[in-house]
C-alpha positions in Angstrom: 123.1 110.6 81.9 121.8 111.4 85.4 122.9 109.1 88.2 119.7 110.1 90.1 117.5 108.9 87.3 119.4 105.5 87.1 118.9 105.1 90.9 115.2 105.9 90.6 114.8 103.3 87.8 116.8 100.8 89.8 114.6 101.4 92.9 111.4 101.1 90.8 112.6 97.7 89.2 113.4 96.4 92.7 110.1 97.5 94.1 108.3 95.6 91.3 110.3 92.5 92.2 109.2 92.8 95.9 105.6 93.4 94.8 105.7 90.4 92.5 106.9 88.2 95.4 104.1 89.4 97.6 101.6 88.7 94.9 103.0 85.2 94.4 103.0 84.5 98.2 99.3 85.3 98.3 98.5 82.4 96.1 100.3 79.9 98.4 97.9 77.9 100.5 98.1 78.3 104.2 95.2 76.1 105.4 92.9 79.1 105.5 90.5 80.0 102.8 91.4 83.0 100.7 90.0 84.3 97.4 93.6 84.9 96.3 94.1 81.1 96.2 91.8 80.8 93.2 91.1 84.2 91.6 93.8 83.8 88.9 92.7 80.3 87.9 92.6 80.2 84.1 89.1 79.1 82.8 88.4 78.0 79.2 84.8 79.2 78.8 83.1 77.1 76.2 79.9 79.3 76.2 82.1 82.2 75.1 83.8 80.3 72.2 86.6 78.7 74.3 87.9 82.1 75.4 90.3 81.9 78.4 89.5 84.1 81.3 90.6 84.5 84.9 88.1 83.2 87.5 87.8 86.6 89.1 86.4 87.9 85.8 83.8 85.2 85.8 82.6 85.0 89.3 82.2 86.5 92.7 84.7 84.9 95.1 84.1 85.0 98.9 85.1 83.2 102.1 82.0 82.8 104.2 83.8 80.5 106.6 87.6 80.1 107.5 87.9 76.9 105.5 85.4 77.6 102.7 85.7 79.5 99.4 82.4 80.3 97.7 82.3 80.9 94.0 79.2 82.4 92.5 79.5 82.8 88.6 78.0 86.0 87.2 76.7 83.8 84.3 75.3 80.4 85.5 76.3 78.8 82.1 80.0 79.1 83.1 79.6 76.9 86.2 80.7 73.7 84.4 83.6 75.4 82.8 84.8 76.7 86.2 84.4 73.3 87.7 86.4 71.7 84.9 89.2 74.3 85.3 89.6 73.3 89.0 89.8 69.6 88.1 92.4 70.3 85.4 94.4 72.7 87.6 97.3 71.7 89.9 95.7 73.4 92.9 94.5 70.2 94.4 91.1 71.7 95.3 87.8 70.0 94.5 84.8 72.2 94.1 81.3 71.0 95.2 78.5 72.2 93.1 75.5 73.6 95.0 72.9 74.9 92.7 74.2 77.9 90.9 77.4 78.2 92.9 80.5 76.2 93.9 82.0 75.6 97.4 85.5 74.6 97.9 86.4 73.2 101.3 90.0 73.8 102.2 91.4 70.8 104.0 93.8 71.2 107.0 97.4 71.0 105.8 99.5 68.1 106.9 102.9 68.8 108.4 104.5 67.4 105.3 102.4 69.7 103.1 103.2 72.7 105.2 106.9 72.0 104.7 106.4 71.8 101.0 104.6 75.2 101.1 107.5 76.7 103.1 110.0 75.4 100.5 107.8 76.9 97.7 107.7 80.3 99.5 111.5 80.3 99.9 111.9 79.4 96.3 109.6 82.3 95.2 111.5 84.6 97.5 114.8 83.5 96.0 113.3 84.3 92.5 112.4 87.8 93.7 115.9 88.3 95.1 117.4 87.3 91.8 115.2 90.0 90.1 116.5 92.5 92.6 120.1 91.6 92.0 119.5 91.7 88.3 118.2 95.3 88.6 121.3 96.1 90.7 123.6 94.6 88.0 121.8 96.6 85.2 122.1 99.9 87.2 125.8 99.3 88.0 126.5 98.5 84.3 124.7 101.7 83.2 126.6 103.8 85.7 130.0 102.3 84.7 129.3 102.8 81.1 128.4 106.5 81.8 131.7 106.9 83.7 133.7 105.3 80.8 132.0 107.7 78.4 132.8 110.6 80.8 129.1 111.4 81.3 129.5 111.0 85.1 132.4 111.6 87.3 134.3 108.9 89.2 133.0 110.4 92.5 129.4 110.2 91.2 130.0 106.6 90.2 131.3 105.6 93.6 128.5 107.4 95.4 125.9 105.9 93.1 127.3 102.4 93.5 127.0 102.7 97.3 123.4 103.9 96.9 122.5 101.1 94.6 123.9 98.6 97.2 121.9 100.3 99.9 118.7 100.0 97.9 119.5 96.4 97.1 120.1 95.5 100.8 116.8 97.2 101.7 114.8 95.3 99.1 116.4 91.9 99.9 115.6 92.6 103.6 111.9 93.3 102.7 111.7 90.1 100.8 113.2 88.2 103.7 110.6 89.8 106.0 107.8 88.7 103.7 109.2 85.2 103.5 109.4 85.0 107.3 105.8 86.3 107.7 104.4 83.8 105.1 106.4 81.0 106.7 104.9 81.8 110.1 101.4 81.9 108.5 101.9 78.5 106.9 103.4 76.8 110.0 100.9 78.2 112.5 98.2 75.5 113.0 
C-alpha cells in the first residue's frame, strides 16, 4: 500500500467533483444565450424508432445574438421531435420554428428568478463539496486501514492525513471560487 498512490487517487476523485460542478454550473441560465443551456436536452427521436439522443447529437447549436439560441437539425425530420422535447422539458424555453431551424429567445431574468438561480448554483456547489469530502473520507479510511495492517507507518499516516486535508481545502476553495464567479454572472444585469 503506497500512501502516494492513495493521495493521487484522492486528488483525482476530488478533481472530478470540481469538474462535475463546473459542468453543472454551465447549464444554469444567466440571462445570456449559451449552447450549454440546451445541448444535453434529451430528445426522443420518433423517426429513429423512439431512440433517445442528446440535442448536441442531433443539431448544430449556435448563439448568433446575445439572447438567441439557434438550433439547426442535421436531419430536418427531427425538428418536431426537438420542439416536443423543449415543451416537455423543465427548461422553461419555448422554441420558435423558422423553416428548417428553431430559434429560442432567452428572456431577461427577473430579480426573483436570478435569486432562484443563485440558490441552485449554491446547491450544486454544495453537492460537489459533499463529493470532495466523500473522497477525503475514503482516502483517510484506506490510510488508517493500511496503518492498522502495518502496511504504512504512523508517521506516513500522519503526513498523508495532512496532505489529504490540504488537497480537500484546495478543492473546496476552487468550488467556492466557481460558485462566486457563477453568482456574479447571474446577478449582473
